[in-house]
C-alpha positions as CSV (number, residue, x, y, z in Angstrom):
1,M,100.0,124.2,115.4
2,I,97.0,124.8,113.1
3,A,93.9,123.0,114.2
4,L,92.5,120.2,112.0
5,N,89.0,120.3,110.7
6,H,88.7,116.9,112.3
7,D,91.1,115.3,114.7
8,P,92.0,112.6,113.6
9,Y,91.6,113.5,109.9
10,N,91.1,110.4,107.7
11,L,92.5,110.7,104.2
12,I,92.4,107.9,101.6
13,I,94.5,108.1,98.4
14,T,93.5,105.5,95.9
15,G,94.4,104.5,92.3
16,V,95.9,101.6,90.5
17,G,99.5,100.2,90.3
18,G,101.9,102.5,88.5
19,Q,100.1,105.8,89.2
20,G,102.4,106.9,92.1
21,N,99.8,106.4,94.8
22,V,102.3,105.4,97.4
23,I,104.7,108.2,96.6
24,S,101.8,110.7,97.0
25,S,100.8,109.4,100.4
26,R,104.3,109.5,101.7
27,M,104.8,113.0,100.3
28,I,101.7,114.3,101.9
29,G,102.6,112.6,105.1
30,N,106.0,114.2,105.2
31,M,104.5,117.6,104.6
32,L,102.2,117.2,107.5
33,S,104.9,115.7,109.8
34,A,107.0,118.8,109.1
35,R,104.1,120.9,110.5
36,G,104.2,118.9,113.7
37,F,101.3,116.4,113.2
38,E,101.4,112.8,114.0
39,V,100.9,110.9,110.7
40,T,100.2,107.2,110.3
41,I,100.1,105.6,106.8
42,G,98.7,102.1,106.0
43,E,98.7,100.7,102.5
44,T,96.8,97.9,100.8
45,F,97.8,96.5,97.4
46,G,95.8,94.5,94.9
47,A,97.7,93.1,91.9
48,S,99.6,96.4,91.8
49,Q,102.1,95.3,89.2
50,R,99.3,94.6,86.8
51,G,97.3,97.7,87.3
52,G,95.4,96.4,90.4
53,A,93.9,98.6,93.1
54,V,96.2,100.5,95.5
55,M,94.9,102.3,98.5
56,S,96.7,104.3,101.1
57,H,95.1,105.3,104.5
58,V,96.6,108.5,105.9
59,R,95.6,109.4,109.4
60,I,96.6,112.8,110.8
61,S,96.3,113.9,114.4
62,S,97.7,116.7,116.6
63,K,97.4,114.4,119.6
64,A,98.7,110.9,119.0
65,A,99.7,108.3,116.5
66,L,96.8,106.1,115.4
67,S,96.3,102.7,114.0
68,P,96.8,102.8,110.2
69,Q,93.4,101.5,109.3
70,I,90.6,104.0,108.9
71,P,87.3,102.7,110.3
72,E,84.6,101.9,107.8
73,H,82.6,104.9,106.6
74,R,84.9,107.3,108.4
75,A,86.9,108.9,105.6
76,H,86.9,112.7,105.5
77,M,88.6,113.0,102.1
78,V,89.2,110.6,99.2
79,V,91.8,111.6,96.6
80,S,91.5,109.2,93.7
81,L,93.7,108.8,90.6
82,E,91.2,106.5,88.9
83,P,87.4,107.0,88.7
84,V,86.1,103.4,89.4
85,E,88.5,103.1,92.3
86,T,86.7,106.1,93.8
87,L,83.5,104.2,94.0
88,R,85.2,101.2,95.5
89,V,86.5,103.3,98.3
90,L,83.3,105.2,98.9
91,E,81.4,101.9,99.2
92,S,83.5,101.0,102.3
93,Y,84.7,104.3,103.7
94,G,82.3,106.9,102.4
95,N,79.7,108.8,104.4
96,P,77.4,111.9,103.8
97,N,80.2,114.3,104.8
98,V,83.1,112.9,102.7
99,K,84.8,115.0,100.1
100,V,86.3,113.7,96.9
101,I,89.0,114.8,94.4
102,C,88.8,112.6,91.4
103,N,91.0,112.2,88.3
104,T,88.7,111.6,85.4
105,R,91.1,109.6,83.2
106,P,90.2,105.9,83.5
107,T,92.8,103.1,83.6
108,H,91.1,100.2,81.9
109,P,91.7,96.7,83.3
110,I,92.6,93.9,80.9
111,G,89.0,92.7,80.9
112,V,87.8,96.0,79.4
113,I,90.7,96.2,77.0
114,S,89.9,92.6,75.7
115,G,86.2,93.4,75.3
116,R,85.0,91.0,78.0
117,L,83.9,93.8,80.3
118,S,82.6,97.3,80.0
119,Y,83.7,100.4,81.8
120,P,81.1,102.9,83.1
121,A,80.6,106.2,81.3
122,M,82.4,109.0,83.0
123,D,79.2,111.2,83.2
124,E,77.5,108.4,85.1
125,L,80.5,107.9,87.4
126,E,80.6,111.6,88.2
127,K,76.9,111.6,88.9
128,T,77.2,108.7,91.3
129,I,80.3,110.0,93.0
130,T,78.7,113.4,93.5
131,A,75.6,111.8,95.0
132,L,77.7,109.8,97.5
133,S,79.7,112.8,98.7
134,A,79.3,116.2,100.3
135,R,81.6,117.8,97.7
136,A,83.4,116.4,94.7
137,W,85.9,117.9,92.2
138,F,86.6,116.3,88.9
139,F,89.4,117.0,86.4
140,D,91.7,115.2,84.0
141,A,95.0,115.2,86.0
142,T,96.6,112.7,83.7
143,F,96.1,115.0,80.7
144,M,97.5,117.9,82.7
145,A,100.5,115.8,83.8
146,T,101.2,114.8,80.2
147,E,101.3,118.4,79.2
148,I,103.9,119.1,82.0
149,G,106.0,116.2,80.9
150,A,104.9,112.8,82.1
151,P,101.7,111.1,83.4
152,I,103.3,110.3,86.7
153,F,103.0,114.0,87.6
154,A,99.2,113.4,88.1
155,N,99.9,112.4,91.7
156,I,101.6,115.7,92.4
157,I,98.7,117.6,90.7
158,M,96.3,115.8,93.0
159,A,98.4,116.8,96.0
160,G,98.2,120.4,94.9
161,A,94.4,120.1,94.5
162,L,94.2,118.7,98.0
163,A,96.2,121.6,99.4
164,A,93.8,124.0,97.7
165,T,90.7,122.6,99.5
166,K,92.2,123.8,102.8
167,E,91.1,120.6,104.4
168,L,94.7,120.0,105.6
169,P,97.5,122.5,106.3
170,L,99.7,121.5,103.4
171,D,102.4,124.0,103.0
172,R,103.9,124.6,99.5
173,N,107.2,125.9,101.0
174,V,107.6,122.6,102.9
175,F,106.9,120.7,99.7
176,E,109.5,122.7,97.8
177,E,112.1,122.2,100.5
178,T,111.4,118.4,100.5
179,L,111.8,118.4,96.7
180,K,115.1,120.3,96.9
181,S,116.6,117.7,99.2
182,K,115.8,114.9,96.7
183,F,115.8,116.2,93.2
184,P,117.9,118.5,90.9
185,P,116.5,122.0,90.2
186,D,114.8,121.0,86.9
187,K,112.8,118.2,88.6
188,V,111.9,120.6,91.4
189,A,110.5,123.1,89.0
190,L,108.4,120.5,87.2
191,N,107.0,119.1,90.4
192,L,106.1,122.6,91.6
193,T,104.4,123.3,88.3
194,A,102.3,120.2,88.7
195,Y,101.5,121.1,92.3
196,D,100.4,124.6,91.2
197,R,98.3,123.3,88.3
198,G,96.4,121.1,90.7
199,F,96.0,123.9,93.3
200,G,94.4,126.0,90.6
201,M,91.8,123.4,89.7
202,I,89.9,123.7,93.0
203,D,86.9,126.0,93.4
204,R,86.2,126.4,97.1
205,D,83.0,128.5,96.8
């Protein structure tokens, strides 16, 4: 079995309702379980049906199953489908060594849409997230997903990006076999395209 950079490895996947956050955490968990790791997933939901916060804690170990809750300030990686949700997670689970992959496309809550609230500028969000992390990658996964066929592919793009960081032993072949067991060939091809697009967005230098 490949050794983890940290054991246990604490991964948080965050976003808002409807972005496929839970699907992404289960998919990544299945890929790692197939490699022989113990994976525990815990999920918290805000008003997820109305675009509220959704957060998945994924804990990976080669030794034993762990409690599903990551201790405060002990995340190793945050994969975020929504920029402001990145900051919410970093406030509670961030630390000087945490790494972040952030989708730059905002999902505006009703207060922002109605004009009662304002949404931070993306350049300021990027600056703050970068200052709070050891390494951060930013790209518009939603735009890329729409080019492929549907915004929901953003979660697969983010999984591909996570694989490219080499922080976790995520195997594309395992991902493909999992897809083949659940989807017809055309859907498999689209998901692999999304995964590869995300993989290509990560500069590891």
